[in-house]
Each structure stands twice: as structure tokens, then as C-alpha cells.
C-alpha positions as CSV (number, residue, x, y, z in Angstrom):
1,M,103.7,-31.0,-57.9
2,S,103.0,-28.2,-56.6
3,L,99.2,-28.8,-56.6
4,V,99.9,-31.8,-54.9
5,D,101.9,-29.6,-52.0
6,D,99.1,-27.2,-51.8
7,L,96.2,-29.6,-51.2
8,I,98.2,-31.2,-48.2
9,E,99.0,-27.8,-47.3
10,N,95.3,-27.0,-46.8
11,L,94.5,-30.1,-45.6
12,V,96.9,-30.4,-42.7
13,E,97.6,-26.9,-41.9
14,R,94.2,-25.2,-41.7
15,N,92.5,-28.0,-40.4
16,A,91.7,-29.2,-37.2
17,I,89.7,-32.3,-36.0
18,D,88.2,-32.9,-33.0
19,V,87.2,-36.8,-32.0
20,R,85.0,-37.4,-28.7
21,G,83.2,-40.4,-27.9
22,T,82.4,-42.6,-25.4
23,F,83.3,-46.5,-25.8
24,T,82.9,-49.7,-23.9
25,V,85.2,-52.6,-23.4
26,V,83.9,-56.0,-22.1
27,L,86.5,-59.1,-22.1
28,V,84.4,-61.5,-23.5
29,D,85.9,-65.7,-24.1
30,G,88.3,-65.4,-26.5
31,G,88.4,-61.6,-27.2
32,V,87.1,-58.3,-26.6
33,T,83.9,-56.5,-27.6
34,I,84.2,-52.5,-28.4
35,K,80.9,-50.9,-28.2
36,G,80.4,-47.0,-28.3
37,V,79.7,-43.5,-30.8
38,L,83.3,-41.5,-32.1
39,N,81.7,-38.2,-32.9
40,S,84.0,-36.1,-34.6
41,T,84.7,-32.7,-36.1
42,V,86.8,-30.9,-38.6
43,R,87.1,-27.4,-38.8
44,D,88.6,-25.0,-41.4
45,E,90.9,-22.8,-38.9
46,K,91.0,-19.8,-41.2
47,K,87.5,-19.7,-42.2
48,K,86.6,-20.5,-38.6
49,K,83.7,-23.3,-40.1
50,E,83.0,-26.2,-39.4
51,I,83.4,-28.5,-43.1
52,L,82.3,-31.6,-41.8
53,K,80.0,-33.7,-38.6
54,L,80.5,-37.4,-38.4
55,S,78.8,-39.3,-35.4
56,V,80.3,-43.1,-36.0
57,P,78.5,-46.2,-34.1
58,V,81.0,-48.6,-33.0
59,D,80.7,-52.7,-32.4
60,A,83.2,-54.9,-33.3
61,R,84.1,-57.9,-31.9
62,V,87.6,-58.6,-32.0
63,G,89.3,-62.5,-31.0
64,I,92.5,-63.2,-29.5
65,S,94.1,-66.5,-30.2
66,E,95.6,-68.8,-27.5
67,I,98.6,-67.5,-26.0
68,V,101.8,-70.3,-25.8
69,I,105.0,-69.0,-23.2
70,P,107.3,-71.3,-24.0
71,L,109.2,-72.2,-20.8
72,P,112.6,-73.2,-20.0
73,Q,113.1,-77.3,-18.8
74,I,114.3,-77.2,-15.2
75,K,116.3,-80.2,-14.4
């Protein structure tokens, strides 16, 4: 169990994650589209070094089905 605790401690307490990016969200028929770039850097705070740099392109479409709101009957 100590090995797992040490691993989690090193990942969470010693490292910091910077996330930056730009996104475009467009409403389309039946949903939204999201396009952009996500830039992320993982830094070791103790050693003051960058461990990992990522640049991830994002191109997604999310579909949303019809929303039906029932109304009470008016008499």
C-alpha cells in the first residue's frame, strides 16, 4: 500500500498542470460543434522542470435530441 501512496503523492503533490486553449462553439441543427486546440503542460514543482507538453486538436460534434416539456392541462 505504501508504494501506491507514494505514487499518488508524487503525482498529485509534486506536479502541476497548466491547461490553455481556444475553442469555437457553434450551434448547429440538432446540436453543437466544438473546434479548437488544447495546450497542456505537466510540471514537476520540486525539480522545477516540465515533464510533458501536449497540444491536442479538438473537433467534436455533440448531438442533442428534442426536449419535450409536458404542460399541465388548462381547463
